[in-house]
Structures are given as structure tokens and as C-alpha cells.
C-alpha positions as CSV (number, residue, x, y, z in Angstrom):
1,M,46.9,225.5,67.4
2,L,48.2,225.5,71.3
3,R,45.5,223.8,72.1
4,A,45.7,221.0,69.5
5,V,49.1,220.3,71.3
6,V,48.4,220.3,74.8
7,S,44.5,217.9,73.5
8,L,47.1,215.8,71.9
9,L,49.5,215.3,75.0
10,L,46.7,215.1,77.0
11,A,45.2,212.1,75.4
12,T,48.9,210.7,74.5
13,L,49.1,210.5,78.9
14,L,45.3,209.0,79.6
15,L,46.6,206.2,76.9
16,A,50.0,205.2,78.9
17,A,49.0,205.9,82.7
18,P,47.1,203.5,84.9
19,L,43.0,204.6,85.5
20,R,44.1,205.6,88.8
21,A,46.9,207.5,88.0
22,Q,44.6,209.3,84.8
23,Q,44.4,213.5,84.4
24,A,40.6,214.8,83.7
25,P,40.6,213.9,79.9
26,P,40.1,217.1,77.1
27,W,36.7,216.0,76.1
28,R,33.4,216.2,78.3
29,L,32.3,213.6,80.7
30,V,29.4,212.4,82.3
31,P,29.5,209.0,84.1
32,A,27.6,206.4,81.8
33,D,25.0,205.6,84.0
34,G,23.3,209.3,84.5
35,I,23.4,208.8,80.4
36,A,19.0,208.3,79.9
37,T,18.3,206.5,77.7
38,Q,15.1,207.7,76.2
39,T,16.2,211.1,75.5
40,H,19.9,210.7,74.5
41,L,21.1,210.0,70.8
42,I,25.1,208.8,70.1
43,L,26.5,210.5,67.4
44,T,29.8,210.1,65.2
45,V,31.7,212.7,63.4
46,P,34.8,212.1,61.3
47,L,38.0,212.6,64.1
48,A,40.1,216.4,62.9
49,E,41.7,218.4,65.5
50,P,40.2,219.5,69.0
51,D,38.4,223.9,67.4
52,A,37.0,222.0,64.4
53,L,35.9,219.9,66.6
54,S,34.7,222.0,69.3
55,A,32.5,224.1,66.5
56,V,31.4,221.2,64.5
57,A,29.2,220.3,67.7
58,A,28.2,223.8,68.2
59,E,26.6,224.0,65.3
60,I,25.1,220.4,65.8
61,E,24.0,222.0,69.0
62,A,22.5,224.9,67.7
63,R,21.2,223.1,64.3
64,F,19.5,220.2,65.8
65,D,18.2,222.2,69.3
66,V,19.7,219.2,71.2
67,T,22.8,219.2,74.3
68,L,25.8,218.2,73.6
69,T,26.2,215.9,76.7
70,A,29.4,214.0,76.5
71,E,32.1,213.6,73.5
72,W,35.1,211.1,74.0
73,P,37.6,210.0,70.8
74,L,36.4,206.7,69.4
75,Q,40.2,206.7,67.5
76,S,40.1,203.0,66.4
77,L,37.4,203.9,64.2
78,S,39.1,207.3,63.4
79,V,35.7,209.1,64.5
80,H,34.5,211.8,66.7
81,C,32.1,210.3,69.5
82,L,28.4,212.4,70.3
83,V,26.3,211.8,73.0
84,V,23.3,214.5,72.6
85,D,19.9,215.1,74.8
86,T,16.7,215.5,72.3
87,A,14.5,216.1,76.2
88,G,12.0,218.2,74.5
89,T,12.1,217.1,70.7
90,P,8.6,215.8,69.6
91,D,9.4,213.6,67.2
92,L,12.4,211.7,67.6
93,D,12.5,209.4,64.3
94,A,11.9,212.4,62.9
95,L,14.7,214.0,64.5
96,I,17.1,211.3,63.8
97,A,15.9,211.3,60.2
98,R,17.0,214.6,59.5
99,M,20.5,214.6,61.2
100,Q,21.2,210.6,58.8
101,A,20.9,213.8,56.0
102,D,22.9,215.8,57.3
103,T,26.8,216.1,55.5
104,Q,28.4,217.1,58.7
105,I,27.6,213.1,61.1
106,R,28.6,210.3,59.6
107,T,26.3,207.9,61.7
108,V,23.3,208.5,64.1
109,Q,21.8,206.3,66.8
110,R,19.4,205.9,69.5
111,M,21.1,205.0,73.6
112,N,21.2,201.2,73.9
113,D,21.1,199.6,77.0
114,F,22.6,196.3,77.5
115,Q,22.7,194.0,81.1
116,V,24.9,191.1,81.9
117,F,23.3,187.8,82.5
118,E,23.7,186.4,85.5
119,V,21.2,184.2,87.3
120,L,21.9,185.8,91.0
121,Y,21.3,183.3,94.1
122,R,20.6,184.5,97.5
123,D,20.9,181.4,99.3
124,P,25.4,180.9,99.8
125,L,25.1,176.8,100.8
126,L,24.0,175.8,97.4
127,P,27.1,173.1,96.3
128,M,29.4,173.2,95.5
129,Q,30.3,172.3,91.9
130,S,33.7,171.6,89.9
131,A,33.5,173.7,86.8
132,L,37.5,172.9,85.7
133,K,36.7,168.9,85.7
134,Q,34.2,170.0,83.8
135,I,36.0,171.6,81.0
136,N,39.3,168.8,81.2
137,A,41.5,172.0,82.6
138,A,43.7,170.5,84.3
139,A,44.9,167.6,81.4
140,A,44.6,171.3,79.8
141,H,47.0,173.0,82.3
142,R,49.8,170.8,81.7
143,L,50.1,171.7,77.8
144,S,49.1,175.7,78.6
145,T,47.7,178.5,81.4
146,G,47.6,181.3,78.9
147,A,51.1,182.9,79.8
148,G,51.1,186.0,77.8
149,V,47.6,186.9,76.9
150,R,45.8,190.1,77.0
151,V,42.2,189.4,78.1
152,G,39.9,192.6,78.0
153,V,37.5,192.0,80.4
154,I,34.1,194.3,79.0
155,D,32.3,194.4,82.3
156,S,31.7,195.9,85.8
157,A,34.5,197.2,88.2
158,I,36.9,194.1,89.2
159,D,38.2,193.4,92.7
160,S,41.8,195.0,92.3
161,D,42.8,193.9,96.1
162,H,40.9,190.0,95.8
163,P,44.2,188.2,96.7
164,D,43.2,185.7,93.5
165,L,42.9,189.0,91.1
166,A,45.6,191.3,92.1
167,N,49.0,189.8,89.9
168,R,46.4,189.0,87.1
169,L,46.0,193.0,86.4
170,A,48.1,194.2,84.1
171,D,45.5,197.1,83.7
172,L,41.6,199.0,85.1
173,R,40.2,201.4,83.5
174,D,36.9,203.0,84.4
175,F,34.5,204.0,81.4
176,V,31.6,204.9,83.3
177,G,32.5,207.6,86.0
178,N,35.0,210.3,86.2
179,A,37.0,209.0,89.3
180,Q,39.9,208.2,89.6
181,G,39.3,204.3,91.1
182,S,35.8,202.8,91.5
183,D,34.3,200.7,94.0
184,A,34.6,196.4,93.4
185,E,31.0,194.9,91.3
186,P,30.0,191.6,92.1
187,H,29.9,190.5,88.1
188,G,32.5,191.6,86.5
189,T,35.2,189.8,90.2
190,A,32.9,186.9,89.3
191,I,34.0,186.9,85.9
192,A,37.9,187.9,86.2
193,G,37.8,185.0,88.6
194,I,36.4,182.5,86.3
195,I,39.1,183.6,83.6
196,A,42.2,184.0,85.0
197,A,42.1,183.6,89.6
198,D,45.6,183.4,90.5
199,A,47.0,179.2,91.0
200,D,50.5,180.8,92.6
201,N,49.3,181.8,95.9
202,E,48.1,178.7,97.7
203,I,44.6,180.2,98.5
204,G,41.1,180.1,97.4
205,M,40.1,179.2,93.4
206,I,42.2,178.6,90.4
207,G,41.3,180.4,87.1
208,V,41.1,178.4,83.3
209,A,44.2,180.5,82.6
210,P,45.7,181.1,85.7
211,Q,48.7,182.5,83.8
212,A,46.8,185.6,81.4
213,Q,46.8,189.2,82.2
214,L,43.5,190.3,82.8
215,I,42.2,194.0,81.2
216,G,39.3,195.6,84.0
217,L,37.6,197.4,80.9
218,R,34.7,198.9,83.1
219,A,32.0,200.0,80.8
220,C,28.9,198.3,83.4
221,W,27.7,199.6,86.8
222,Q,26.0,197.2,89.5
223,P,23.9,199.0,91.5
224,Q,23.5,197.1,95.3
225,G,22.0,194.0,94.6
226,M,21.4,193.9,91.4
227,G,22.1,192.8,87.8
228,G,24.7,194.8,85.6
229,R,23.8,197.6,83.3
230,C,25.9,199.3,80.2
231,N,25.2,201.8,77.8
232,S,26.3,202.2,74.0
233,F,28.2,205.3,74.9
234,S,30.3,203.2,77.8
235,L,30.6,199.7,76.0
236,A,32.5,201.9,72.6
237,R,34.3,203.9,75.0
238,A,35.9,200.3,76.3
239,L,36.0,198.5,73.1
240,N,37.9,201.5,71.3
241,F,40.1,201.0,74.5
242,A,40.9,197.1,73.4
243,I,41.5,197.4,70.1
244,L,44.1,200.6,70.4
245,N,46.0,198.4,73.5
246,D,46.8,195.0,71.7
247,V,43.9,193.4,73.8
248,H,44.3,189.4,72.6
249,V,40.8,188.3,74.1
250,L,38.2,190.0,74.8
251,N,35.2,189.2,77.1
252,M,31.6,190.3,76.8
253,S,29.4,188.5,79.4
254,L,26.7,190.9,78.6
255,G,23.9,191.1,75.8
256,G,21.6,194.0,74.8
257,P,19.9,194.8,71.3
258,P,21.3,195.4,67.9
259,D,23.8,198.3,68.2
260,P,25.1,199.5,65.4
261,L,28.0,201.8,66.7
262,L,29.2,198.7,68.8
263,Q,29.0,196.2,65.8
264,E,31.3,198.1,63.7
265,L,33.8,198.1,66.9
266,V,33.5,195.2,67.1
267,E,34.5,194.3,63.7
268,A,37.2,196.6,64.0
269,A,38.6,194.0,66.5
270,E,38.1,191.3,64.9
271,A,40.4,193.0,62.5
272,A,43.0,193.6,64.0
273,G,42.8,190.0,65.0
274,M,40.9,190.2,68.4
275,I,39.5,187.1,70.0
276,V,35.9,188.4,71.3
277,V,33.8,186.2,73.1
278,A,30.1,187.1,74.1
279,A,27.0,185.4,76.7
280,W,24.7,184.2,74.4
281,G,21.9,185.6,76.9
282,E,19.4,183.7,78.5
283,S,16.9,183.2,75.3
284,P,16.4,180.5,72.1
285,E,18.1,182.9,70.3
286,P,22.1,184.9,70.6
287,T,22.0,188.4,72.0
288,F,23.9,190.7,70.7
289,P,26.5,191.0,70.6
290,A,27.1,187.0,70.5
291,S,24.6,187.1,66.9
292,L,27.5,189.3,65.1
293,P,29.2,186.4,63.1
294,G,33.0,185.8,63.8
295,V,31.6,186.7,67.9
296,I,32.2,183.4,69.5
297,A,29.3,182.9,71.5
298,A,29.0,180.6,74.8
299,G,25.8,179.6,76.5
300,H,24.5,176.5,77.3
301,G,24.9,174.8,75.2
302,T,22.9,174.5,71.2
303,E,24.7,173.7,67.9
304,R,25.8,177.4,67.3
305,Q,27.0,178.2,71.0
306,I,29.8,177.3,73.0
307,P,28.6,175.4,75.8
308,A,30.2,176.0,79.7
309,P,29.7,176.2,82.8
310,A,26.9,178.4,84.1
311,V,25.1,176.5,86.6
312,D,26.1,177.0,90.7
313,V,29.5,178.1,89.3
314,I,31.8,178.8,92.5
315,S,34.4,182.3,92.1
316,A,35.7,185.7,93.6
317,A,33.9,188.2,95.4
318,P,34.2,192.1,96.1
319,H,36.1,192.3,99.5
320,N,38.4,188.5,99.6
321,D,35.3,186.8,99.4
322,Y,34.1,184.0,97.1
323,R,30.2,183.4,95.8
324,Y,28.4,181.0,93.5
325,V,27.2,182.3,90.6
326,S,25.1,181.2,87.1
327,G,23.9,182.7,83.4
328,S,25.4,182.4,80.8
329,S,28.0,185.1,81.2
330,V,29.7,182.5,83.7
331,A,30.0,179.9,80.3
332,A,31.4,183.0,78.2
333,A,34.4,183.4,80.8
334,H,34.5,179.9,81.1
335,V,35.4,180.1,76.4
336,S,37.5,183.2,76.5
337,G,39.8,181.5,79.5
338,V,40.1,178.9,77.6
339,V,40.4,180.6,73.8
340,A,43.4,182.2,76.0
341,L,45.3,179.4,76.3
342,L,44.6,178.5,73.0
343,R,46.6,181.9,72.0
344,A,49.1,181.0,74.5
345,R,50.2,178.3,72.9
346,H,50.3,179.7,68.7
347,H,49.6,182.9,68.9
348,D,48.3,183.4,65.7
349,L,45.7,181.1,65.7
350,A,42.1,183.4,64.0
351,A,39.0,183.6,65.2
352,P,37.9,180.8,62.1
353,D,40.0,178.5,63.7
354,I,39.4,178.7,67.8
355,A,36.0,179.0,66.4
356,H,36.2,175.4,64.3
357,A,38.4,173.9,67.4
358,L,36.3,174.9,70.1
359,H,33.4,173.3,68.5
360,G,35.7,170.1,67.8
361,A,35.9,169.9,71.4
362,V,32.4,169.6,72.6
363,V,31.9,166.3,74.5
364,M,28.9,164.5,76.7
365,H,29.6,165.2,80.4
366,G,27.1,163.3,81.3
367,D,24.0,164.7,79.9
368,V,25.0,167.6,79.1
369,P,27.3,169.2,75.7
370,M,30.2,170.9,77.1
371,V,33.6,172.5,76.0
372,D,36.8,170.1,76.6
373,A,39.8,172.7,76.9
374,C,42.6,170.1,76.3
375,E,40.8,168.7,73.5
376,A,40.2,171.8,72.1
377,L,44.1,172.5,72.4
378,R,44.4,168.8,70.3
379,A,42.9,170.2,67.8
380,V,45.3,172.7,66.9
381,E,48.3,170.4,68.1
382,A,48.4,167.2,67.1
383,S,51.0,166.3,69.4
384,A,49.4,167.3,72.1
385,P,49.4,163.8,75.1
386,A,46.3,162.4,75.1
387,C,43.3,164.2,77.5
388,H,42.8,161.0,79.2
389,D,44.2,158.5,81.0
């Protein structure tokens, strides 16, 4: 009984404390980037007392000859998540089938890998693109700057010391490693800058929603000079946190294969009133989670996605720097910023209404379709002034 009380107290403190003040969690964890996709499965069991969960995990280990690698409660689904190592199992499909038939196990699936969508450029002298002008952000800022809207950014680590981001970050959490903090990483920092870089510091750049609050949810890791990677476990924990902590808009500039657990969490986020924006990817068909109903898919511009700037966009970079970024990740960040502008004016706007407003606000910018942030606001507020003088 004492252990249960202590564990509950620790869990409460973890949710209340900022990342850098977190205590060691009561559950078993390893860095997410050390979990081998090929040999690990991710299971869920009904949420119960810590002592009961320990016994359930031990029984699963013994019955299926697997080893518990990591665990974490997903309170938003009322389940406990177990990551098990199946190394040495000759037939993984047969093992999954046996687990699916087990009454103690609620769901079982392979561990999936995800990636962020950015086209990397090495040349620092690319011509500057005016993305804010493309989406008519200046006119939109006469109506809304995103004040009071909490935007969750599930991505790699954001540079919390960057002068364009420091005042916009309301919270930082690390669901990849177990350290108290993490080094800034390029992709997450760039996405955060596009969404909400500060407009009041007279330096650097301006975000699409420069008064929105950013919640940095590190679920991806980014080796030096490479794109970001994430997995089912790190993304599940980040989604769970967002659902439990009053995030209004969720940016997922990433994608991968269909994932049942993550789909359930995205649907729970939508049911809680969160607007989820995801990158379409770089292929003709959308990747997951952009492919899910209710998720607003952002990309280069087809009928099924919201077109936004995605090529040679300047944004924040680690160590107080700036760089050019491209890819549907970048488009998703712009769309998340526009959604924050809409939610700031009308907090009760549902996802279908926002999606309808965004699709109706697509205009031709030259010969390229592009969402117009001001027209999106006018779509939900008929009395708003004209967007173009």
C-alpha cells in the first residue's frame, strides 16, 4: 500500500514539474533511441495498481519468454504500456498471435519507426523566401497573434535558449532520454520557430502565431547532420502528455507506417478537442498520422492537403542561429500556426470547422496554391476587415 501511495505521488509530481526539475520516474525506462525496432514489441494492459502491474509484467515475461525493456502509464487511454524485447524468438508473427489471444494483454503490435520530413540543404546562401508574405500573415496579425493558445510540438529537442523562442516556451518534456534536459536539435527548433518565433524582441524572425505558447515534446532524436527519428513508444508518451495537459493544437511534423496505438491516442486527442496537424510527407499518398480522419494534413498542395510554404523557409536553428529548411514538416508548422490564430479568436472551434476554413482559404499565389491566414480568419469571422487593401 505504501508503494502505491509513493508511486502515485511521484507520478503527480512528474506531471506538475518542468522537464529540468523532473525526478526519476517510478517506471522502467530506457532511451527511446536505444530500442531496436526489429526485436521489440509494444503492448498495453489495463491500468492498475503498481504492484499488480509488476506482477502482470513478470507473468508476461515468463509466459512468452520475453524481457521487459521499458514501461509507462498512458493515463489518457487508461492503459499501461510495456515494451518487451523478443530477441531470439524464431517466429515473431506467431508470438504476436499468441499475445493477441492472451486475456491479460489488451493490444500488441510491432515497434514502428517514424521520421521527420525535411529536405536538408547544406548551402547557407540560398535566396531568402518570404513565407509569411506567402500566407498573408501580416494581415492576419491584425486580427490574431495566437495569444493564449498552447501549441504542442512533438518533434526533436527545441533550443530553449534561442532568443526567438525562450519567451514562447511554456514547457519542455523529453520522452526520448532519461536525462533532466536534452541538447537543442535542428528540426524541432526550426518547427518551433516557424510556429511561434517571438515578434517582440526586435531581432531575428517572426512566427506565424508569435504570441502562442509552445509546449516542446521531444519524442524524436536527431543524430548530427541527419534527419530526425522517432518510435511508437516515444510518440505514445508524448501524445499521452499532450492529452493530459491542456494542449490546444498539436503539431506532428513527422510520419511513418500505420500504428494502432498511436491512432488510438490521436483519436483520444481529437475527442478531447485538440486540433492535430501533421505533415503529409514527400510522396503522393499521405503518411500516418496525416492519413487519419480528422487530422489536418499539410503539404505542398493537393486537394486533400492544406498547402503552405515548404521550400527554402528561414527559421530558428540551435545556438542562436538561423537556417533554411524545406519539406512538408515546414508546411505543417505554418498550418499549425494558422490554426493557433483561429483558436485564439474562437476557442470553441472544432476540427471540422477549422479544416473547412483552411480549405476555403486556399488562394493562388502566383501559380502555386497557398493557404491565406487572413482569409482563414475571415471564414470564421464574417465581420473581419478585408485581407487585401
